[in-house]
N, C-alpha and C positions, 0 to 999 in steps of 0.2 A: 551136645553131641556125646558120642561114646568116648571112653578113655578118661584119663585123669583130668579133672577140672581145675587143678591148681594152676594159677597163672592166668586162667581164662575167666575166672569168676571174680577176681580181685580179692580172694579170700586166702591167698598164700601168705607165708610169713611176712610180716611187716606191711601188708597191703590191705589192712582192714578198711581204710578210708578211701581206697581207690575205687572209682566207679567201674562197672562192668562195661567194656567197650565192645559194641557189636561189630562183627566182621563186615568190612565194606564189600568184599568179594567172597563168593561161595564157589565151591567145586561142583562139578556135575553130580557127584554122589550126594552132597549136602542138599542140593536143590531137589534131586529125585526123592530123597527122604522126606523133605519138607512137603512135597506134593504127593507123597505116597505113590510113586510111580517108578518106572525103570529109567536108568541112565540113557538107554536108547531112545526113550520118549523125549527126554530133554535134548539130546543131540538132534532129533528130528525138529523140535521147536526152534533150535538155533539155525539149522539148515534152511528152514522155511522162512526165517526172519521174524517169527512170532515173538521171540525173546532175544534181545541182543546179548552178545558175549564177546569176550576178547580172548585171544590165544596168547598164552604166556610161555616163553621159553620153548621147550621141545615139543615134539609131536604129541598131539592129544591133550595138551595141558590147557584146558579151557576154564575160564572163570566168568561168573555171572554176577553182575552188581546186585546187591541186596535190594536196592531201590527198583531196579529193573524187574526183579522177581515179584516184588510187591505190586508194581504197575501191571504186570501180566495177570496176577491173581485178581486184581480189581477189575480189569477188562474182561476176564473170564466170567466173573459174577455178572457183569452188565450184559454180556452176550447170553448167558444162561437165562437171566431174567427176561430178556427179549424173546428168546426161544420158547420159554414156558408161557409167556403172555400170548404168543401166536399159536400155541399148541404144538410146536415143533420139538417134541421131546422124543428121544429114542427109548428111554427108560421111563416107565410109569412111576409117577411120584405118589400114586394112591396106595393106601394100605391094602394088603391082600385080605380078602375075606368077604 
């Protein structure tokens, strides 16, 4: 992600042998960046139950489990493959020309 990576990569002073630890939970912004979409889209996915999330602390502080995000992505690929197989695509996958 953006910003200083010291302490996050295990490459800070005295941390050469520490493994990089993946975050268990992600913010809406992190998930939106990962999926190259808007935070409002992620909020809609949470609201419809397509992807589970937990509310932490104050208003609007939502977190999504990394595993849940990966599960959502895998399921989206399966749905897309089924849609393509049935010819149910909105966007043409053929090359123009």
